N, C-alpha and C positions, 0 to 999 in steps of 0.2 A: 303608397305609391307603387309598391311591388304588386299588390293585389289588383290595382287598376290596370297596370300594364299586362298582367297575366290574363285578366278578363278580356282585354282588348285583343290580344294575340289569339286567344282561343276563339273569340267571335269571328275574327278575321279568317281563321283556318276553317271553321265550320260553316261559314256562309258561302253561298254560291254566287258566282259572278256571271253576268251575261257578257260574252265576248262579242265584240263587233266583228262582223264578217261581211264579205262582199256578197252582193245579191247574185252575181254571176256564178254559174256552175262551171268549174274547171274540169275538163275531160282529160284524164291522164291515160295515154296509150303506152303500154309497156311493150317493148320489143320481145318477141317470142325467141327465147334463146335455144329452144329445142329444134328449131328449123335450121337446116344447113343452108349456106349460101348457094346460089345457083351455079357457081363455078365448081362446087364440090359435088362429085357424083353421089347418087343415092346409094345407101348401103345395100348390098345384096347378100342375104343370109346364106344362100347356097353356094356362093363363090368359094369358100374354103373347102367344101366337100367336092366341088368340081375339080379344083386344083389338085386335091389329094387323089382323086380318081384318075385324072389324066397322068399324074406322076406314077401311079401304080401300073397303069396300062403301058405307058411308054416313058421310060426314065428321061427326065428333062421336060416332059410334056406339061407338067404343072408350072414350071418356071416360065415356059413359053406362054401358057394361059394367063399368067400374072403379068405378062409383058416385061419380064426380067430376062431378056434374051441373052444377056452376057453370062448368066448362071448356067445355062444349058450346056455349053461346051465344058464347063468345069465338072458337071455331073458326068458327062460322057467320058471325059478324060479319066476321072477317078475310077469309074466302074470299068472302063476299058483296060486300064492299067492293071487293076486287080484281077480281071478275067485273064489277061495275058499271062500274068505270073502264075495263076492257077493252072493254065494249060501247060506252061513250060515246066513247072514243078511236077505235074502229073506225068508228063512225057519222061522226064528224068527218073522219076520214081519207078516207072515201068521198065526203063532200061536197066536200072540197078537190080530190080527184082528178077528180070529175065537172065541177067548175067549171073546172079547168085544161083538161080535154078540150074543154069548150064554148068556152073562150077561144081555143084553138088552131084550132077549126073556124070561128071568126069569129062565133059566137053570143055573146049576153050570158049570163053565168052566172045560174042561178036562185037564189032565196032571198036570204038575208042576204049572200051572197058576191058579189052582183051589183055592188056598189060597187067591188070590187077589179078593176083593169084591168091590174095588173102580174103577168105570169106567174111572175116570180121569187118574189113573195110567196106565191103559191099553192103553188109547189114547196116553199118553206120550211114552210108550214103542213102540207103532206102529210108531210114528213119528221118534223116535231115530233110529230104525232099518231101516226104509225107507230111512232116510237121509244117513246112512252108506252104505246101498245097492246101492243107486244112486252114492255115492262117489266111491265105488268099481268099478262100471261099467265105470265111467269116467276115473279112473286110468287104467283099462284094455284097454280102447280105446287109452289112452295116451301112454301106453307102446307099444301098437301095432304100432302106428304111429311113435313113437320114434325109434323103432328097424328098421323100413323100412328106415327112414332118415339116421340112423347110418350106415346101410349097404351101402347105396348109397354114402354117403360122404367118407366112408372108401375105397370104390372101386375107387373113384376119386383120393384120396390121394395116393393110391398105384401106380399110374402112374407117380408120380413126381420122378425125379432123385435126391435122397438125398444121397450124398456121402461125403467123407472127404474134398472135395474142398471147401465146404461151411459148416462151423461148428461154433457152439457157445458152448464154454466149460468154466466151472468155473475153475479158476486158483488161486493158492496160491503163493504169492511172498513174499520173505523175505526182509524187509526193511534194507538197509545198515547202517542206523544210529543207530537204537535201536534194531535191529535184531528181531523185531516182524513180524508176518505174516499178510499180508493184503489180503483180499478176493476181487476178482474182476472177471469180465467176459471179455473174449477175443473173438472178432469176426474176423475170418480170411476168406478171399476169395482168392483162388489161381486160376490162369488161366492155 
């Protein structure tokens, strides 16, 4: 009996069957997922370079080019503040330096520094304002480079299709046992 069932199963596996099919041909049209919807603008590969160029020529220009108008006053404020402190510390540095030179020549210093008669205090004042002046110059250069990089990255990120098909949302769910709310994140991807 075992031999007969083994032969039957092997014949069944090795034989071919004609499957019944419909005579109609079914046309399957797949949606092209590489095309963007009409509501989404076409990517411009030169947009990041233009944004960086406009920011390099005029600080805040790249942010305006990217239509992020609210960022331009932040750029101007940051750079303007650091330039103001550079100029103020540079002025104070020169005042302390001139007062020190006058004191070494035997003259009385001019202005509000005339009450200082200790040359060591004048040297410390020079070093303090020189250090702050240099730090302000470094901050100005840092803000300048940062706003160029920010405009470039923002122009790159504007070309990505971000829609409701891929989203990460916080969600509150009520627990069925004790009716307390649980906080969580839900990642959904729809085709």
